[in-house]
C-alpha atoms as an extended CHARMM CRD file, in Angstrom:
* protein
*
       106  EXT
         1         1  MET       CA            138.6930000000        6.5450000000      -77.2380000000  PROA      1               0.0000000000
         2         2  LEU       CA            136.6000000000        9.6600000000      -76.7850000000  PROA      2               0.0000000000
         3         3  THR       CA            132.8680000000        9.2560000000      -77.0530000000  PROA      3               0.0000000000
         4         4  PRO       CA            130.9280000000       11.8560000000      -79.0390000000  PROA      4               0.0000000000
         5         5  GLU       CA            129.3370000000       13.0110000000      -75.7750000000  PROA      5               0.0000000000
         6         6  THR       CA            132.7180000000       13.4700000000      -74.0890000000  PROA      6               0.0000000000
         7         7  LEU       CA            134.0460000000       15.3160000000      -77.1260000000  PROA      7               0.0000000000
         8         8  ALA       CA            131.0130000000       17.6300000000      -77.1280000000  PROA      8               0.0000000000
         9         9  SER       CA            131.4480000000       18.2780000000      -73.4140000000  PROA      9               0.0000000000
        10        10  LEU       CA            135.1340000000       19.0680000000      -73.8740000000  PROA      10              0.0000000000
        11        11  ARG       CA            134.3260000000       21.4310000000      -76.7690000000  PROA      11              0.0000000000
        12        12  GLN       CA            131.8350000000       23.2760000000      -74.5760000000  PROA      12              0.0000000000
        13        13  THR       CA            134.3890000000       23.5070000000      -71.7600000000  PROA      13              0.0000000000
        14        14  LEU       CA            137.0260000000       24.8690000000      -74.1550000000  PROA      14              0.0000000000
        15        15  GLU       CA            134.6380000000       27.3710000000      -75.7370000000  PROA      15              0.0000000000
        16        16  GLU       CA            133.6200000000       28.6690000000      -72.3080000000  PROA      16              0.0000000000
        17        17  GLU       CA            137.2820000000       28.9260000000      -71.3000000000  PROA      17              0.0000000000
        18        18  ARG       CA            138.0730000000       30.7910000000      -74.5280000000  PROA      18              0.0000000000
        19        19  GLU       CA            135.3170000000       33.3200000000      -73.7880000000  PROA      19              0.0000000000
        20        20  ARG       CA            136.5120000000       33.7640000000      -70.1930000000  PROA      20              0.0000000000
        21        21  LEU       CA            140.1040000000       34.3050000000      -71.2970000000  PROA      21              0.0000000000
        22        22  GLN       CA            139.1230000000       36.7080000000      -74.0910000000  PROA      22              0.0000000000
        23        23  THR       CA            137.1520000000       38.7610000000      -71.5780000000  PROA      23              0.0000000000
        24        24  GLN       CA            140.0900000000       38.8750000000      -69.1640000000  PROA      24              0.0000000000
        25        25  VAL       CA            142.5330000000       39.8870000000      -71.9150000000  PROA      25              0.0000000000
        26        26  ARG       CA            140.1760000000       42.6850000000      -73.0280000000  PROA      26              0.0000000000
        27        27  GLU       CA            139.8370000000       43.8930000000      -69.4320000000  PROA      27              0.0000000000
        28        28  MET       CA            143.6040000000       43.8320000000      -68.9430000000  PROA      28              0.0000000000
        29        29  ALA       CA            144.0680000000       45.9020000000      -72.1020000000  PROA      29              0.0000000000
        30        30  GLY       CA            141.9230000000       48.6340000000      -70.5600000000  PROA      30              0.0000000000
        31        31  ASP       CA            143.9900000000       48.9590000000      -67.3920000000  PROA      31              0.0000000000
        32        32  ASP       CA            145.8130000000       52.2710000000      -67.0140000000  PROA      32              0.0000000000
        33        33  PHE       CA            148.6500000000       53.1770000000      -64.7110000000  PROA      33              0.0000000000
        34        34  ASP       CA            149.2330000000       56.5930000000      -63.1730000000  PROA      34              0.0000000000
        35        35  GLU       CA            152.6190000000       57.5090000000      -64.5920000000  PROA      35              0.0000000000
        36        36  ASN       CA            152.7120000000       60.5860000000      -62.3400000000  PROA      36              0.0000000000
        37        37  PHE       CA            152.3860000000       58.5230000000      -59.1750000000  PROA      37              0.0000000000
        38        38  ALA       CA            155.1220000000       59.5160000000      -56.7040000000  PROA      38              0.0000000000
        39        39  ASP       CA            156.4580000000       55.9770000000      -56.3770000000  PROA      39              0.0000000000
        40        40  SER       CA            157.6450000000       55.2050000000      -59.9020000000  PROA      40              0.0000000000
        41        41  ALA       CA            159.1560000000       51.9140000000      -58.7060000000  PROA      41              0.0000000000
        42        42  GLN       CA            155.6910000000       50.8120000000      -57.5810000000  PROA      42              0.0000000000
        43        43  VAL       CA            154.2210000000       51.7480000000      -60.9760000000  PROA      43              0.0000000000
        44        44  ALA       CA            156.9970000000       49.8660000000      -62.7710000000  PROA      44              0.0000000000
        45        45  ALA       CA            156.4450000000       46.7890000000      -60.6070000000  PROA      45              0.0000000000
        46        46  GLU       CA            152.7080000000       46.8610000000      -61.2390000000  PROA      46              0.0000000000
        47        47  GLN       CA            153.2690000000       47.2660000000      -64.9790000000  PROA      47              0.0000000000
        48        48  GLY       CA            155.6170000000       44.2740000000      -64.9460000000  PROA      48              0.0000000000
        49        49  GLU       CA            153.0980000000       42.1370000000      -63.0760000000  PROA      49              0.0000000000
        50        50  HSD       CA            150.3530000000       43.2820000000      -65.4370000000  PROA      50              0.0000000000
        51        51  ARG       CA            152.4610000000       42.4090000000      -68.4890000000  PROA      51              0.0000000000
        52        52  THR       CA            153.3030000000       38.9560000000      -67.0640000000  PROA      52              0.0000000000
        53        53  LEU       CA            149.6580000000       38.2130000000      -66.2800000000  PROA      53              0.0000000000
        54        54  THR       CA            148.5250000000       39.3990000000      -69.7100000000  PROA      54              0.0000000000
        55        55  GLU       CA            151.1340000000       37.2080000000      -71.4170000000  PROA      55              0.0000000000
        56        56  SER       CA            150.0020000000       34.2110000000      -69.3440000000  PROA      56              0.0000000000
        57        57  LEU       CA            146.3500000000       34.7850000000      -70.2670000000  PROA      57              0.0000000000
        58        58  GLU       CA            147.2680000000       35.1500000000      -73.9390000000  PROA      58              0.0000000000
        59        59  GLU       CA            149.2750000000       31.8980000000      -73.8350000000  PROA      59              0.0000000000
        60        60  GLN       CA            146.3570000000       30.0720000000      -72.2300000000  PROA      60              0.0000000000
        61        61  LEU       CA            144.0540000000       31.5020000000      -74.8870000000  PROA      61              0.0000000000
        62        62  THR       CA            146.4190000000       30.2950000000      -77.6160000000  PROA      62              0.0000000000
        63        63  GLN       CA            146.4010000000       26.7830000000      -76.1270000000  PROA      63              0.0000000000
        64        64  VAL       CA            142.6010000000       26.7190000000      -75.9170000000  PROA      64              0.0000000000
        65        65  GLN       CA            142.2550000000       27.9700000000      -79.4900000000  PROA      65              0.0000000000
        66        66  ALA       CA            144.7360000000       25.3330000000      -80.6880000000  PROA      66              0.0000000000
        67        67  ALA       CA            142.7300000000       22.5890000000      -78.9520000000  PROA      67              0.0000000000
        68        68  LEU       CA            139.5460000000       23.7960000000      -80.6420000000  PROA      68              0.0000000000
        69        69  GLU       CA            141.3520000000       23.8190000000      -83.9920000000  PROA      69              0.0000000000
        70        70  ARG       CA            142.5050000000       20.2280000000      -83.3860000000  PROA      70              0.0000000000
        71        71  MET       CA            138.8700000000       19.3260000000      -82.7560000000  PROA      71              0.0000000000
        72        72  ASP       CA            137.8820000000       20.9010000000      -86.0800000000  PROA      72              0.0000000000
        73        73  GLU       CA            140.7240000000       19.0730000000      -87.8580000000  PROA      73              0.0000000000
        74        74  GLY       CA            139.9000000000       15.7340000000      -86.2420000000  PROA      74              0.0000000000
        75        75  THR       CA            143.2640000000       15.4280000000      -84.4840000000  PROA      75              0.0000000000
        76        76  PHE       CA            142.0820000000       16.3520000000      -80.9820000000  PROA      76              0.0000000000
        77        77  GLY       CA            142.9560000000       13.6730000000      -78.4630000000  PROA      77              0.0000000000
        78        78  LEU       CA            145.9240000000       12.3410000000      -80.3950000000  PROA      78              0.0000000000
        79        79  CYS       CA            149.4460000000       12.6630000000      -79.0140000000  PROA      79              0.0000000000
        80        80  GLU       CA            151.5130000000       15.0200000000      -81.1580000000  PROA      80              0.0000000000
        81        81  VAL       CA            154.5620000000       12.7780000000      -80.6940000000  PROA      81              0.0000000000
        82        82  ASP       CA            153.2700000000        9.3270000000      -81.6350000000  PROA      82              0.0000000000
        83        83  GLU       CA            149.6960000000       10.0960000000      -82.7900000000  PROA      83              0.0000000000
        84        84  GLN       CA            148.2930000000        7.5760000000      -80.2970000000  PROA      84              0.0000000000
        85        85  PRO       CA            145.1120000000        8.4310000000      -78.3630000000  PROA      85              0.0000000000
        86        86  ILE       CA            145.4940000000       10.5060000000      -75.2270000000  PROA      86              0.0000000000
        87        87  ALA       CA            143.6440000000        8.9760000000      -72.2670000000  PROA      87              0.0000000000
        88        88  PRO       CA            140.1580000000       10.4750000000      -71.9270000000  PROA      88              0.0000000000
        89        89  ALA       CA            140.7680000000       11.0920000000      -68.2050000000  PROA      89              0.0000000000
        90        90  ARG       CA            143.8080000000       13.2240000000      -69.0780000000  PROA      90              0.0000000000
        91        91  LEU       CA            141.7990000000       15.2450000000      -71.5840000000  PROA      91              0.0000000000
        92        92  GLU       CA            138.9670000000       15.7360000000      -69.1180000000  PROA      92              0.0000000000
        93        93  ALA       CA            141.4450000000       17.0460000000      -66.5370000000  PROA      93              0.0000000000
        94        94  PHE       CA            143.5750000000       18.9630000000      -69.0460000000  PROA      94              0.0000000000
        95        95  PRO       CA            141.5550000000       19.5990000000      -72.2540000000  PROA      95              0.0000000000
        96        96  THR       CA            144.4070000000       21.4490000000      -73.9620000000  PROA      96              0.0000000000
        97        97  ALA       CA            146.7610000000       18.4460000000      -73.6280000000  PROA      97              0.0000000000
        98        98  ARG       CA            148.7450000000       17.8260000000      -76.7930000000  PROA      98              0.0000000000
        99        99  ARG       CA            150.6550000000       14.7960000000      -75.5570000000  PROA      99              0.0000000000
       100       100  CYS       CA            149.9130000000       11.5420000000      -73.8010000000  PROA      100             0.0000000000
       101       101  MET       CA            151.3600000000       10.9310000000      -70.3370000000  PROA      101             0.0000000000
       102       102  ASP       CA            154.3010000000        8.9760000000      -71.7950000000  PROA      102             0.0000000000
       103       103  HSD       CA            155.3470000000       12.0270000000      -73.8130000000  PROA      103             0.0000000000
       104       104  SER       CA            154.1960000000       14.8150000000      -71.4990000000  PROA      104             0.0000000000
       105       105  GLU       CA            156.6000000000       17.5690000000      -70.6200000000  PROA      105             0.0000000000
       106       106  GLY       CA            157.6350000000       17.7640000000      -66.9860000000  PROA      106             0.0000000000
């Protein structure tokens, strides 16, 4: 069972992570590529890497936001499969966890 102090600490961690991710996504949106660069393959590769990184950051942001929403709804820390409590140690290590270890993916 999560103590109120642990829950507050996890909320703070998630809110800080949300801010960090939002900042990174905004910075990534401002990146420009020189389309006239002589090596168009290099530009294409960089654009692909940029797109992959941006998608990863956005997915992480979605997971953090979902965890904060679960906190607001009172379902944070409950496994989405069997609705049993997720071990506090798991949540401290992985605050966006949606499943207990028995039902974790991979």
